[in-house]
Steps between C-alpha positions, in 0.01 A plus 500: 500500500732735314860522611625828640869568471693747712848575361754324715244348739505144367873502432596620847240287679353796685161482657344220701566161343196278441647213305569647158278796576611816676322795652642845433394855570397707200607827664714641215218462247245651738737788579525585130123472452429721803757769423766419758831598343729350765502261795579783745171683434303177542696423817410838650131438429524155656649656813221762507250216496641378832720210389828469685777379267851608409570630152745217425245234595230677299729516196560125530122441507450718191769308313373157614818435697329452837370169628272660761217747466371742758119502482492869586712564191277275285191683627664837430587396145148369436354830620753725324466316170123447550545146370400145592727244659502315167639810327768551765609138545539309177592145417797430278627172360853371462596302203 
């Protein structure tokens, strides 16, 4: 399996720890690929989809600074990005 590196993710220990492996959201990459220029515009689309989340909590999720995920937000991101779970949630390795 190839190693995926998110800048700052391994160093800061963000994501869900699984031994030396970590899960992280790939939101910033998907935003760029799908034409979202800022977190605010994505946030507004997530709200339109019916998810109930504050902007500050959403920003923490986008930047992999949150330890909890709201499934409504995950579903909204999957639908807005038209991606698979494996594209949205990626595995990183420390070391």
